[in-house]
N, C-alpha and C positions, 0 to 999 in steps of 0.2 A: 184807255181809262182817262177820265177828265181829271184836271188838277184838283178840283174840289173833292172828288172821290178819293184820290190818292192822299190828299191832305187828311181827310177824315179817317182813312184806314191807318195812317201813320199815328195819328193822335190816339186812336183806340188802342193800338198795340203797345205803344210806349207807356200809356197810362196803365194798361193791364200789367205790364212788367213792373212798374214802380209803385203801383197803387197800394199794395199791402204795406210797403215800407212807409209810405206817407201816412197811412192809418196808424202805424206804430209810432211815428214821430209825434203825431197829434196826441195819441193816447199817453205817450210818455210825458209830454208837456203838461197835460192835464193832471196826471198823477203827481208829478214832481211839484207842481204849483199848489197842490192840495195840502201837502204835509208841511207842518212847521219845521223849519230847518234845524231848530234847537232840539226838537224831539228826534229828528233823524240822526243828529250827532250825539245823542245821549246826554246833552247838557242838562236836561230836566231831572236827571237822576244823579247829578254830581252833588256830593255832600258839601254843604257850606261850612267852612272852617275859618277860624280867625288866624291871620298871618302871625307867624312866630318870629320874634326878634332874638338875635344872638347877643347875649350880654357881653360886656367887656371883660368880665371875670370868668368866662366860660373855659379858660385854660386851653385855647386853641393853639395848635402848632402853627408856625408861620407857613403860608402857602409854599414858599421856596424850600423850606425844610421838608415838608410833606412831599413835594414834587421830587426832590433830590432822592428820596427813597425809591422812587420808581425808575430813575435813570432816564426820564423822558423830558423833553422841552415842551413848554406849554405855549399855546397861541392865545388861550383865554381860560381864566379861572373864575368860577362863580361860587359864592358861599351861600349855602341854604341848608334846610333841614331835610333829612330823609327819615320819615317817621319821627323818632325822638332824638335822632343822632345828627349833630352838625357835620356837614360834609363839604368837601371841595369837589365841585364838578369841573373836571379838567378836559379841555379840548386841546389835543396835541397838534403839532405842526403838520402831521400827516393826516389830520382829520379824525383821528380816533378819539372817542370820548370815554372817560372812566370816572369813577367816584372814589374819593379818598376819605377816610375818617379824618375829620379836621382836628381831632384831639390826639390820636395815636399815629396818624399818617398811614394806617393800614389801607391797602387797596381792597375795596369792597366789590368791585366789578370782576366778573359777572355776579350779580346778586343771586341769592339762593331762592328756592321755591318758597320758603317760609316768608322771606322778606317781600317777594312779589305778591303773595296772597295778602299780606298785611297792607301793602300799598293799594291793592285793588279794593280791599274792604274799606280802607280809609277814604277812597275816592267815591265809592258807591253809597248812595243815600239809603238804600233799602237794607233790610235785615235778613235777607234770604241767605240760605246756606250755599256753600261752594259745591257745585256739581262735579267739576273736574278741573285739572290744570295740565298744561302741556308746554314744553319748551319748543319754540319754533326756530328752526335754523334757516328756513327758506320762506319766502312770501307766498301767500295764497290769495284767492279772490277776495276774501274778507279782510285780510290784513296785508296791505300792499303799500309800498312807498314809505313805510316806517322803518326805524332802525332795527337791525337784527344782530344777535338773537333776541327773541322776545318771549316773555311768558304769556300764554293764553290762560286767563282765569274765567271760567264759565260759572255764572250764578244760576241758581234754580228758581228764577223769578219768572213771572208770566210773560215778560218781554224778551226772555231768552237772552239776557245781557251777557256779552263777552267783553272783558276788559283786557287790553294788551299792555303789558309793562315791559319797557326796554330793559334787558338784562344788563347792559353796560351803563346806561344812564340812571337807572333806578327811578324812572319816571313813567307815569301813565302816557302811553303813546297813542292809543286809539280806544274808542268805545263803539261797540256795535250792538244792535238790537233788532227786533223783528221789523220795525219801521224802516230802519236803515237797509235791511236786506231787500224789502219790497222796493224801496226807492232805488237801490243800486241795480236791481233787475231791470227796471224800466230805463234807468240811465244807460245800461248796457245796450238795450234795444235802440235807444235814442241816438247814441253815438256810433253804433254798429261796430264796437270793439268787443268781440265775444271772448277774447283771451284775457288781456290785462285790464280791460274796462277803464282805461285812462286816456287813451290816445284819440282825441277828437279831430285829428288831422290825418287819420289813416286813409289809405287809398280807396277802400271800400266805401267809406262815407263820402269821399270827394266825388267818386264816380256816380253814386246814387244821387247825390245832390245835383250834379250836372244833368242827369237824366230827368230828375224831378222838375228842374228849371225848364228844360226843353219841353216837357209834357205840359207845363203850365203855360208857356209861351205859345205852344201850338194850340192849346185850348182857347187862349185869348184871341189868337188869330182866327180860329174857326168860328168863335162866337161873333166877332165883328163881321166876318164874311156873311154869316147867316143873318145877322141883324140887318145888315145893309140890303141883302137880297129880299128878305121876307117883309120886313116892317116898313121899308121905304120904297117898295116896288112901285107904288102909285105916283111917286115924284121923280123916280129915276127915268132917264130916257130909254125908250124901247130900242132894242137892237134889231 
């Protein structure tokens, strides 16, 4: 078998092996570039609110006194509102986060379902009803990488909005909708991480990328070989 024939067969088979994934890479890139990233993240449905300031006469307990009630040492303390309640958000030395009532010193973490729903409604710009709520102890494909446990609050809107509220921090941790789910599906195909959908350095992607590169280089080599043989035959010396 001639070198040209062998090279042609190699290119055909390697392209056949990786061709479907190349189509998925291109299709994923087209889809992901088509959507507005703010819509993917649900930012278009976030309610605009005026920032609240804590007045000097709010009667707050000192952070050290509130922290002493927990018996923990703090790495960082932030003062903010949670709904209408001024709170201290405390990050401990071991990385744990909890929320304390800044007036009474009471530990509010983990927050209740009622508070989680109120926080989700405060965040969501729509007026749709709540379809269901659920406390998540483990991550899933839709909510991953965020703090756990977390409350999943599902709205009955046309975009099928899910808002995730951290039970320990009393904050909205993630927003999901139909656009995000479609985007995430093609992201999964694009990075070839079919489990956690976050690892774009996984071995499967690396192997497929190397095969695709070899296929592309073999195609370029085959093209120049044929280009030289066919199009410039009249000026090449005859053998």
